C-alpha positions in Angstrom: -92.4 -310.3 87.6 -88.5 -308.6 87.3 -89.1 -306.2 90.4 -90.4 -308.5 93.3 -87.6 -306.8 96.2 -87.6 -303.9 97.2 -84.0 -304.0 96.4 -85.1 -304.4 93.0 -86.6 -301.1 92.7 -83.7 -299.1 94.2 -82.0 -300.4 91.5 -84.3 -299.6 89.0 -84.5 -296.0 90.9 -80.7 -295.6 90.7 -80.2 -296.5 86.9 -83.2 -293.8 86.3 -81.6 -291.2 88.2 -78.0 -292.1 86.3 -79.7 -291.8 83.0 -81.4 -288.7 83.6 -78.5 -286.8 85.2 -76.1 -288.3 82.2 -78.9 -286.9 80.0 -78.8 -283.6 81.0 -74.4 -283.5 81.2 -74.4 -284.7 77.4 -77.4 -282.4 76.2 -77.2 -279.8 73.7 -78.2 -277.4 76.0 -75.7 -278.3 78.8 -73.8 -275.4 77.8 -76.4 -273.2 78.1 -76.8 -274.6 81.4 -73.9 -274.3 82.7 -73.4 -270.6 81.0 -76.3 -269.8 83.4 -75.0 -271.4 86.4 -71.9 -269.5 85.9 -73.7 -266.2 85.4 -75.8 -266.5 88.4 -72.4 -267.5 90.7 -71.6 -264.1 89.5 -74.2 -262.3 90.8 -74.6 -264.1 93.9 -71.1 -263.5 94.3 -71.2 -260.1 94.1 -74.5 -259.6 96.2 -72.6 -261.1 98.9 -69.9 -258.9 98.7 -72.3 -255.8 98.7 -74.2 -257.0 102.1 -70.7 -257.8 103.5 -69.7 -254.2 102.8 -73.3 -253.2 104.4 -73.1 -255.4 107.2 -69.5 -253.9 107.7 -70.9 -250.2 107.7 -74.0 -251.0 109.7 -71.6 -252.1 112.7 -69.5 -249.3 112.6 -72.4 -247.2 112.4 -73.7 -249.0 115.8 -70.0 -248.8 117.3 -70.6 -244.8 116.7 -74.0 -245.0 118.1 -72.9 -246.8 121.5 -70.0 -244.5 122.0 -72.2 -241.8 121.7 -74.6 -243.1 123.9 -72.2 -243.7 126.5 -70.5 -240.2 126.8 -73.8 -239.0 127.0 -74.7 -241.2 129.9 -71.4 -240.1 131.5 -72.2 -236.9 131.4 -75.0 -236.9 132.6 -74.1 -239.2 135.3 -71.5 -237.1 136.8 -71.4 -237.1 140.1 -73.4 -234.6 142.0 -71.8 -232.6 145.6 -72.9 -234.4 148.5 -75.3 -232.6 150.8 -75.8 -232.9 154.2 -79.3 -234.7 155.2 -81.7 -232.0 156.7 -83.2 -235.1 159.3 -79.3 -236.3 159.9 -77.9 -235.7 163.5 -75.2 -232.9 163.9 -72.4 -233.0 166.0 
């Protein structure tokens, strides 16, 4: 029996995997696969740029809303003139 040890099975699996990868790399369809891969990379890069722009816009909008909120909070939290308590002893 040629594969009596686990090491033999590992070598067989490695040889099969290498053969499969070489078969894919040198097949006539590999050009088509590479072309599809490059097209997909372009699509993903474009999507990534669009999402980064959207993220920047969203962060700017958040900053704007926070400034508006803080401004409105400052207006409502204006110091009130102090009044004397009716219960406080005068004198």
